[in-house]
FIGU-937117 format. One line per field, with one value per residue (C-alpha): x, y, z. Coordinates in steps of 0.25 Angstrom, whole numbers, plus 5000, padded with zeros to 4 digits. Each point is the difference from the previous one (the first is absolute). Layout:
# residues N
c1: [X | ...]
c2: [Y | ...]
c3: [Z | ...]
This chain:
# residues 354
c1: [5415 | 4986 | 4988 | 4986 | 4987 | 4988 | 4988 | 4985 | 4993 | 4998 | 5011 | 5008 | 5011 | 5002 | 4999 | 5011 | 5008 | 4999 | 5005 | 5012 | 5004 | 4996 | 4992 | 4986 | 4989 | 4993 | 4985 | 5000 | 5006 | 4988 | 4993 | 5010 | 5013 | 5004 | 5014 | 5008 | 5005 | 5015 | 5010 | 5013 | 5001 | 5013 | 5004 | 5003 | 5012 | 5006 | 5013 | 5001 | 4997 | 5011 | 5010 | 4997 | 5003 | 5013 | 5005 | 4993 | 4999 | 4996 | 4988 | 4992 | 4991 | 4990 | 4995 | 4987 | 4987 | 4992 | 4985 | 4988 | 4986 | 4991 | 4985 | 4989 | 4992 | 4991 | 4990 | 5000 | 4986 | 4996 | 4999 | 5014 | 5013 | 5009 | 5011 | 5002 | 5012 | 5008 | 5000 | 5004 | 5011 | 5005 | 4999 | 5009 | 5012 | 4999 | 5009 | 4989 | 4986 | 4995 | 4986 | 4992 | 4988 | 4989 | 4998 | 4992 | 4985 | 4995 | 4986 | 4998 | 5007 | 4997 | 5008 | 5014 | 5002 | 5015 | 5002 | 4988 | 5007 | 5013 | 4994 | 4992 | 5013 | 5008 | 4989 | 5002 | 5015 | 4998 | 4990 | 5010 | 5011 | 4991 | 4997 | 5015 | 5002 | 4989 | 5003 | 5015 | 4996 | 4990 | 5012 | 5009 | 4989 | 4999 | 5015 | 5000 | 4989 | 5009 | 5011 | 5008 | 5003 | 5014 | 5004 | 5000 | 4986 | 4995 | 5006 | 4993 | 4987 | 5002 | 5003 | 4988 | 4991 | 5005 | 4997 | 4986 | 4996 | 5005 | 4993 | 4987 | 5001 | 4999 | 5015 | 5011 | 5012 | 5010 | 4994 | 5005 | 5013 | 5008 | 5014 | 5010 | 4999 | 4985 | 5001 | 5009 | 4991 | 4988 | 5008 | 4995 | 4985 | 5001 | 4988 | 4993 | 4998 | 5015 | 5004 | 5002 | 4988 | 5000 | 4986 | 4997 | 4989 | 4994 | 4993 | 4992 | 5005 | 4989 | 5005 | 5015 | 5007 | 4987 | 5001 | 5008 | 4991 | 5000 | 5015 | 5002 | 4991 | 5007 | 5014 | 4997 | 5002 | 5007 | 5009 | 4991 | 5001 | 4989 | 4999 | 4990 | 5000 | 4992 | 5007 | 5014 | 4997 | 4997 | 5012 | 5009 | 4995 | 5004 | 5013 | 5009 | 4997 | 4985 | 5000 | 5008 | 4989 | 4989 | 5008 | 5002 | 4985 | 4996 | 5012 | 5007 | 5015 | 5005 | 4995 | 4992 | 5012 | 5010 | 4990 | 4997 | 5014 | 5005 | 4989 | 5003 | 5015 | 4996 | 4990 | 5008 | 5013 | 5008 | 5012 | 5008 | 5015 | 5007 | 5011 | 5006 | 5010 | 5001 | 4992 | 4989 | 4993 | 4990 | 4992 | 4998 | 4990 | 5003 | 4993 | 5004 | 5010 | 5006 | 5015 | 5011 | 5000 | 4985 | 5001 | 5011 | 4990 | 4989 | 5010 | 5005 | 5001 | 5015 | 5003 | 4995 | 5007 | 5013 | 4998 | 5013 | 4997 | 4990 | 5005 | 4990 | 4997 | 4986 | 4992 | 5000 | 5015 | 5001 | 4991 | 5006 | 5015 | 4997 | 5008 | 5005 | 5014 | 4996 | 4992 | 5013 | 5008 | 4990 | 5001 | 4985 | 5004 | 5000 | 5003 | 4989 | 4999 | 4989 | 4993 | 4999 | 4985 | 4997 | 4994 | 4990 | 5007 | 5013 | 5008 | 5007 | 5011 | 5002 | 5013 | 4999 | 5008 | 4995]
c2: [5413 | 5003 | 4998 | 5003 | 5002 | 4993 | 4993 | 5002 | 5014 | 5008 | 4992 | 5012 | 4998 | 5015 | 5003 | 4990 | 5006 | 5014 | 4994 | 4993 | 5012 | 5012 | 5006 | 5006 | 4990 | 5003 | 5001 | 4988 | 4996 | 5005 | 4994 | 5003 | 4992 | 4992 | 5000 | 4996 | 5011 | 4998 | 5004 | 4996 | 4996 | 4999 | 4988 | 5006 | 4991 | 5003 | 4994 | 5011 | 5011 | 4994 | 4999 | 5015 | 5004 | 4993 | 5004 | 5014 | 4999 | 5011 | 4992 | 4989 | 4991 | 4990 | 4989 | 5002 | 4993 | 5005 | 5000 | 5000 | 5002 | 4993 | 5005 | 4991 | 4999 | 5012 | 4992 | 4988 | 4993 | 4988 | 4992 | 5003 | 4996 | 5005 | 5010 | 5009 | 4995 | 5013 | 4997 | 4986 | 5004 | 5010 | 4989 | 4990 | 5009 | 5000 | 4991 | 4998 | 5002 | 5007 | 4995 | 5010 | 4994 | 5008 | 4997 | 5012 | 5003 | 5008 | 5007 | 4994 | 4986 | 4997 | 4991 | 4996 | 4986 | 5000 | 4985 | 5000 | 5012 | 4993 | 4988 | 5009 | 5008 | 4987 | 4995 | 5012 | 4998 | 4986 | 5003 | 5011 | 4990 | 4989 | 5010 | 5002 | 4985 | 4997 | 5011 | 4995 | 4985 | 5004 | 5007 | 4988 | 4991 | 5008 | 5000 | 4985 | 4999 | 5008 | 4990 | 5010 | 4991 | 4999 | 4993 | 5013 | 5004 | 4986 | 5001 | 5014 | 4994 | 4988 | 5010 | 5009 | 4988 | 4997 | 5014 | 5000 | 4988 | 5007 | 5013 | 4992 | 4994 | 5014 | 4999 | 5010 | 4997 | 5002 | 4987 | 4991 | 4992 | 5005 | 4997 | 5011 | 4999 | 5001 | 5012 | 5007 | 4997 | 5007 | 5013 | 5007 | 4998 | 5007 | 4993 | 5007 | 4988 | 4996 | 5013 | 5002 | 5005 | 5008 | 5001 | 5014 | 4999 | 5014 | 5001 | 5010 | 5005 | 4992 | 4987 | 5003 | 4989 | 4993 | 4992 | 4989 | 4989 | 5007 | 5002 | 4985 | 4996 | 5008 | 4996 | 4986 | 5004 | 5014 | 5009 | 5010 | 5013 | 5009 | 5015 | 5010 | 5007 | 5012 | 5002 | 4998 | 5010 | 5010 | 4997 | 5002 | 5015 | 5003 | 5004 | 4989 | 5003 | 5001 | 4987 | 4992 | 5003 | 4995 | 4988 | 4996 | 5002 | 4990 | 4991 | 5003 | 4998 | 5003 | 5009 | 4993 | 5003 | 4992 | 4988 | 5000 | 5001 | 4989 | 4991 | 5003 | 4996 | 4987 | 4995 | 5004 | 4994 | 5013 | 5004 | 5013 | 5002 | 5014 | 5009 | 5010 | 5011 | 5015 | 5004 | 4990 | 4989 | 4992 | 4988 | 4991 | 4989 | 4986 | 4987 | 4991 | 4990 | 5010 | 4999 | 5011 | 5003 | 5001 | 5011 | 5007 | 5000 | 5006 | 5012 | 5001 | 4991 | 5004 | 4995 | 4986 | 5000 | 5003 | 4993 | 4996 | 4999 | 5005 | 5006 | 4995 | 5002 | 4999 | 5011 | 4992 | 4999 | 5015 | 5004 | 4990 | 5004 | 5015 | 5004 | 4994 | 5000 | 4991 | 4991 | 4998 | 4998 | 4989 | 4992 | 5003 | 5007 | 4990 | 5000 | 4992 | 4995 | 5000 | 4988 | 5005 | 5000 | 5014 | 5000 | 5010 | 5011 | 4998 | 5013 | 4999 | 5007 | 4995 | 4999 | 5000 | 5003 | 5003]
c3: [5388 | 4994 | 5009 | 4997 | 5009 | 4994 | 5004 | 4999 | 4999 | 5013 | 5008 | 5003 | 4991 | 4998 | 5015 | 5002 | 4989 | 5006 | 5014 | 4993 | 4992 | 5009 | 4989 | 5001 | 4995 | 4987 | 4999 | 4990 | 4987 | 4992 | 4988 | 4989 | 4997 | 5012 | 5003 | 5013 | 5009 | 5002 | 5011 | 5006 | 5015 | 5007 | 5008 | 5013 | 5004 | 5014 | 4995 | 4989 | 5011 | 5009 | 4988 | 4996 | 5015 | 4999 | 4986 | 5000 | 4985 | 4990 | 4996 | 5007 | 4991 | 5005 | 4992 | 4993 | 4996 | 4988 | 5005 | 4991 | 5004 | 4990 | 4998 | 5000 | 4987 | 4998 | 4992 | 5009 | 5003 | 5008 | 4987 | 4996 | 5007 | 4989 | 5002 | 4988 | 4991 | 5002 | 5015 | 4999 | 4991 | 5010 | 5011 | 4992 | 5001 | 5016 | 5008 | 5010 | 5003 | 5013 | 5002 | 5008 | 5007 | 5007 | 5014 | 5004 | 5000 | 4988 | 4998 | 4987 | 5001 | 5014 | 5009 | 4994 | 4995 | 4997 | 4998 | 4990 | 4993 | 4999 | 4993 | 4990 | 4997 | 4999 | 4990 | 4991 | 4999 | 4997 | 4989 | 4994 | 5000 | 4994 | 4988 | 4997 | 5001 | 4990 | 4991 | 4999 | 4998 | 4989 | 4993 | 5002 | 4994 | 4988 | 4998 | 5001 | 4990 | 4990 | 5002 | 5010 | 5011 | 5007 | 5012 | 5008 | 4996 | 5003 | 5014 | 5002 | 4995 | 5010 | 5012 | 4997 | 4999 | 5014 | 5004 | 4994 | 5008 | 5013 | 4997 | 4996 | 5014 | 5006 | 5005 | 4998 | 4991 | 5012 | 5006 | 4989 | 5002 | 4988 | 4996 | 4999 | 4985 | 5000 | 5010 | 4990 | 4988 | 5008 | 5003 | 4987 | 5004 | 5013 | 5005 | 5011 | 5009 | 4999 | 5006 | 5015 | 5008 | 5012 | 5007 | 5007 | 5009 | 5001 | 5013 | 5007 | 5013 | 5008 | 4993 | 5000 | 5009 | 5001 | 4987 | 5004 | 4994 | 4986 | 5000 | 5004 | 4989 | 4989 | 5005 | 4997 | 4986 | 4999 | 5008 | 5006 | 5008 | 5007 | 4998 | 5006 | 4987 | 5003 | 5013 | 4994 | 4989 | 5010 | 5008 | 4987 | 5000 | 5014 | 5006 | 5005 | 5015 | 4999 | 4991 | 5011 | 5010 | 4992 | 4995 | 5015 | 5003 | 4989 | 5002 | 4987 | 5002 | 4986 | 4988 | 4989 | 4991 | 5008 | 5002 | 4985 | 4995 | 5010 | 4996 | 4985 | 5002 | 5007 | 4989 | 4988 | 5006 | 5000 | 5008 | 5002 | 4999 | 5002 | 4994 | 5009 | 4999 | 5002 | 4988 | 5001 | 5009 | 4992 | 5001 | 4988 | 4998 | 4994 | 5001 | 5011 | 4995 | 4990 | 4998 | 5001 | 4985 | 5000 | 5012 | 4991 | 4989 | 5009 | 5002 | 4985 | 4989 | 4998 | 5014 | 4996 | 4987 | 5006 | 5013 | 5007 | 5015 | 5010 | 5013 | 5010 | 5015 | 5007 | 5007 | 5013 | 5000 | 4997 | 5012 | 5009 | 4997 | 4999 | 4987 | 4987 | 5006 | 5011 | 4991 | 4992 | 5013 | 5005 | 4988 | 4995 | 4987 | 4988 | 4985 | 4993 | 4985 | 4990 | 5006 | 5014 | 5005 | 5005 | 5014 | 5005 | 5007 | 4992 | 4997 | 4987 | 4992 | 4986 | 4994 | 4985 | 4987 | 4986]
């Protein structure tokens, strides 16, 4: 899973990134070539911790999220809303966008206006998608003029015309009611307004927990969470006991990383299944609705290619029964075929033969 932090300049993206990754913040991206900062964040799932205690494996592997911190354009001006092409290219390969909004006072920018900033950012993404759409439509028109016209290209042209009308109305691509076939056609374009968005309201300590109205307004359109970015960055540099005391004072019950990964899983429709044993306990990430053969492929393509059956029981049944032996004795152990839809918390062992 790839999630980027992006947004307008001075919104605190790097502060949030440091809080999530427990790294020291950098002074800035500089004025040279702008590239995102990358890190891997573990999904701290208590179920994996418990399974590790039960099986005492040689290795415990949590699920991971690839996190990227995207710099704001260095040459941005009030008369330009364009993100550099290289940044847009990087954004397109992300699974979801984490839109960081400033909700703290700033010496130069003054009081925060998170709703207005969100509208501005959304407008920029709409423009970026519109440019892609118009460029492709122009190429298709040239092809048609040269007699290179197929049914498939005509369908693409018609769909992009629909997309163009949507974007020119300042509306996101994901708000369109598209058929499964049309959605499949659009995958290669990686439209930014067709990706899931998670809004991160980056509040100052004086505003944290006092921004209900802003969050309510945002949540009418997007999933949103609130961080006290600077405070949580400082927490991430502390020892666990000290951090807990400060978290209690501000009413923060979970770390920024836990809240972000939980939200990312929900908006992207991911679930976790587990593999267990004396060598390794591991969490695997798949899309909700994936079948057993797809879970096998997540582990290794050979398991999917030679799939026979999936030995399956659920984490809840294991913890309730106390051991695999009791799971079997109480009839909670199952053999499932390729078409079985994997559930969040399933524990699988794939039988295969090549």
